[in-house]
N, C-alpha and C positions, 0 to 999 in steps of 0.2 A: 410322208404328209404333204398335203398340198397347202399353199399358202396364198392369199390375196391381200391386196392393199384395202385397209379400212378406210374407204373413201378419202377425202382429203387430210385426214389425220396422218396419211404416210406410214402407220403402223402396219405391220405384216402379221395378220391374223391366220390361224388354221382354219381350213373350211369346215372341220367338225370340232366344235367345241363343248361345253357342258353347262346346262343349266342346273343349278343347285338344288332347286327347290323340293324335289323329291327325296333328298337327302337330310332333310330338316329333322325328321325323327330318326335319322340312323346313328348307330354308335360310332366311336371315335376310329374303329379299326376299318369299318366299312368307308366312311369318307375318306380316310388316307389312302385304302386301296384303289377307290374308284378314281381319286385324283392321280394317284401313281400311274394308273394305267394309261390315263390320258396325257400326262406328261411324257412317259416313256414312248408313247407313239407319236410323239411330236406335237400334240396338241397344245395350243397356249391361249385359248380365250375361256373364261368362265363367267357366269354371271350370279351373283348373290343379291337378291334383293329383300330377303327375309330380315326382319329386325331381332329376331330370336338371339338372345345371347349364346345359347347352348351351341346352334349350327356355327355362329359367327366365331366361337371359340374353338370348335373341332376344326373349322377349314383354316383357322390360324395355326394351331398346331400340325395339321398336315402340310402345311406350307412352309414351315420353318426351315430355313435354309435354301429354299427353291422359289422364294418370292419373285426373283428376277426372271424365272422362266415361263413366268404367266402373265398375261394382260387380265387384268381384273375390272370387271364392270361392276359397280356398285350404284345403289340408288338413294337419291334424296326424295323423301316423302313417304318412305316405307317406314312404320314404327312398330313397336311392340308395347302394348298396353294391356293390361288385364289378362295377361298370358296369352293373348290373341294377337294375331296380325292386325295391322290397321293402316290407314293412309292418313296423313296429315299435311296440311298447308301452312301450319303455323310455324313461321321462321326460327323461332328459338328451339322447338321441339325438333324440327327438321335438322337442324345443327348439331343437337345432341346426338342424335343416331347417326350422322355422318361421322362425327368424332369417335362415338363408340365403335364403329366398324373399323376405323384407322388402327384405333388402339388394340382391338380385339385381334385383328388381322396382322399386328406387329409391323405395320408399315405406314409411311407417311404420306402415301398417294394412292389413288386408285387412276386406272389407265383412262376408263370412261367413267363419268358421273352421270347416271341417268336421272332425269326428272321422272318421277314414278306415276305411271298409270294416269295419263290425262285423255280421257274419252270425250270431253265436252269442250267445244270451242269457246265458250264464254269463260270457262276456267282457264283455258290455256291463255286467253287474253289477260285475265287477272294475275296469272302467275308472271307476266312480263311488267307488272307495275314496279316503281322503285321500291326496294327493300323487300321484295318477294321472292320466291324460289328462285327464278332466274338469275337475279342479281346475286344471290347466296351462291349459287352454283360457278357463277363467273368468278366469284370471290375466292372460292375453293382452287378453282382453275389459275387465276392469276398469283394465287400464292403458292403454286406448285404442288398442291394437294390433289389435284385432277389434270390429267394431261388433255381431256377432250370432255365436251359435254353432250349428252344424249338425251332422248325421250323414250319411254316405252307407251304405246298405245295399241288398240285394237280397233280404231274407226278411222277409215282412209281419209275423210274429209279433214278430220282434225289433225291427223299426222301430215298431211299435205300442207294445211294451214301452218303449222310449225315449220316444217321443211322450207317453204317459201320465204320465211322470214330471215334464213341464212343463219339462224343463230344455234342450231344444233348439228353437230357433227356425225352423230350415229342414231339411227332410227331403230329400236327394238319393236317387232311387228310379227304376228301371226302368219306365216307363210306354209300354206297346205293346200291341196287341192280340194279338200271339202268345202272350202270357203269360195269356191267357183262352182259354176253350173255348166254342164257341158252335155252334148248329145253323143250317142254311140256312133253316128255316121260322120263325124267330122274329123278330118286328119289333125294330127298334133301341131302342125304349124298354124293351122286355122284357129285353133282354140284360143291361142293368145295374141292374135292379131287384132287390134282394136277395129281396123277396117272391116272385118268379118263378122264384127259382133252382130247378134241378132237379138230379137226381144227375149224377155223372161230369163236374162242371165247366161245366155248362150256366149262361150267364148270368155276371154278375160273379163271381169268386171270393170266397167269404165273408171269408176273411182280408184281402183287398186292400179289399173295400167296407169291413170294419169299420175298417181302417186309414184310409182316406181320410176317414171318418166322425171318427175320433180327430182327425186333423190339423185338419179344419173346427172341431171344438169347442174345440181347444187354441189354434187360431190359428197353427198350424205350417204353414208353406208348403211345398209339393212342388215340387222342382224336377226334370224329366223327365230321366233319361239313357237311354241305350238307345231313344231316339225311334225309330230307324229299324231296330231290333232287329239292329244291326250290319251294315245294308245288306240284310238278307234280305227286309224289307218292299218294297223298291224292286224287288224282281225278281232279286235274285242267284241265285237257285235256283227251278227249275219245280216241285219237289215240294212247296212250300209251297201251291200252289193259291191264291196270294193276292198280288197285288201292288197297291201303293198308291204315291202321288205323296208327295213331302216335304209338300207342303201338307195332304195327307189325314192323314199320320202326326200333324204338328204338331196339326191340329185334334182328333184323337183324344186325346192327351194333354191338352190344354187343357180338354176336356170331362170330364174326371175331376174330382170334387171336390177342392178344395184345390190344385189345381195353378196355379202362378203363371207359370211358364216352362218352355219346352222347349229344351235344351241340345243340339242334334245336334252330332255330331263333323263336321268339315269339313277336308278335306285341301287345298282348291284355292279359289281365287276362285269358280270355276264352282259348286261344291257350295255355297259360301256363299250364292252368288246363288238356288241352288235353293230352300235353305230360307227365305231372305229373299222368295221368290216367294209365299209364305204371306200376307204383309202386303197384296199388291195382289190376291190371288186372289178370285174371287167365292164366294158361300157355296155355289153349285153345285160349284164347282172343290174347295172343301174337303170336301164331303160324302162321309161313307166307308160310310153305310149300306149301300148296295146292294152295295159292295165286300165287305163282311163277310157279308152275308146269302148271297152266291153263292160263299162260299169253305168250304173245308174247313179249319177252326182248332181248335187245340188248345193245351194247356199245353204250352209248348216246352221240353222237357229234353235234354240231350246234345247240344244244338247251341252250338257255339263262339261266343261273342261277340267273341272277339279282344281281349278288355280286358286280357289279362295279368295277372290279379288272381292267377293260379296261381303267379307268378314269385315270389322268384327259383328258378332252375333249378340243381341242384347242378353240372350239367355246361355250363352257359351257353346253353342251348337258348331260342330266341325262340319260345316255344310259339305265341304268337298270331298271328305273320306266318307261320310254316311251315304252320299250319293253314289261314290265308288263302289261301296259294297253293296247297294241296292241294285246297282247295273249288273255287278258280277253275279248276285242272287239270281236275277230274272234271265242271265245268259247262260244257261248250263253247258253251253259249248265251248265257253271259256274255260272249264276245266278246275274251277276252283271248288274247294270242298265246303259245301255250305257251313258244316259244323266249324271249321275255321273262321269263316266270314262272321258267323254269329258270336264268336267268340272274340273277334277284334271289334265287333260292334259293342258288346257288352263291356269292354274295356274303356270306351269313348266317355268323357266327362258327363255329357249331355247326350240325350237320346232324341229321335226324331219327334218323337210324341211330346216333347219339351216346347216345340215350335208353337210361338203364339201367332204366327201369320202376321206380323206387324208390316211386313213389305219392305222394310228398309234394305234387305239384301237384294231384292230384286231391282231396286233403284241403282244399285251400284253394279250389277251382272252386266259384261260387256257383251254377253251372247244371248241375252233376252230370256234367260231362263226362268220358268216359273217355279222358284224354288218352294214356296209354301205348298204347292201341289206336289212336288216331288217329296216333300217331307211327309206329307200325308201318305204317299205310295210306299215310302221307306218304312213307315210306322206299320204298315200292313204286311210288307214283304218281309222286312228284318226284325221287326218287333218295336214294341213302344218303350 
């Protein structure tokens, strides 16, 4: 395993970590085995944002006797209400779920306490007011219940605004090539050089380049989420004209300025092994230059990342899971059995046909997805 400094925190983090989101509904054995595979390979960084008591309990059980071998990134502002993920800025509720996380993990501290999912500049400013979330995060840190403070965001301008305050030590941010736009005749050095940036998104996006530079200046470490772009980079849909290996995706993230670690989401031991293959891969196997040069790549919008940041849904729809099932039904080359997909869909507590098109989810989505339209498609493709 390779390690990097987590910015100015001084902590040593493995370049390959684990985002636990996709283990939320996994059984105890799977959670234990995936975490064991990471730990046995020398991985030491995990992200757990979900408020669900089940996944928190399972992770706590899996870490029993091994807590000190891991750096845990927890979140303040992610809650669990009405059996759904949700976001809250209500101070007392946020405290309740941080305390719950510590209790269920059987630890008295997290290594990084992330202020969860801030994509609006005005909201960020409000969180800095006395008695609000930043104050609470600092209280946890000062009391020894958090070693560092971080922020998760999907918007470069908002993330940079936060970094420039000097108040956050770690930024969790989506880092993958789908969010850039390049042309096939550009060499790899020019693609990420702001001085060779041209119109219509060619090269590294200006706002992203400025964000990466700000992180380096302030010693704010970046940990990469969405490293595989919700699996699309691994070949989940042919219309991307782009297919990369886990090792290439991870190398891409680690090549960005300020990035300390990539945290791919893994559902199984096999997926964890695929991510860890980066460690033993050759430079040639990690090289992504020709893949990007040969692809048609653009700033990806309106593509669901299945992250469920759009929840809670007023009628209880699991938007990310329904969209995932629909996308797989529409992509026969993905190799999934339609009958199995329909069975999974039928087991969900609410169907796409239950959507009331209220639009609340769309106002929360950081990727500009037309959720109501997707639910209409899903009802037609998978069933009402």
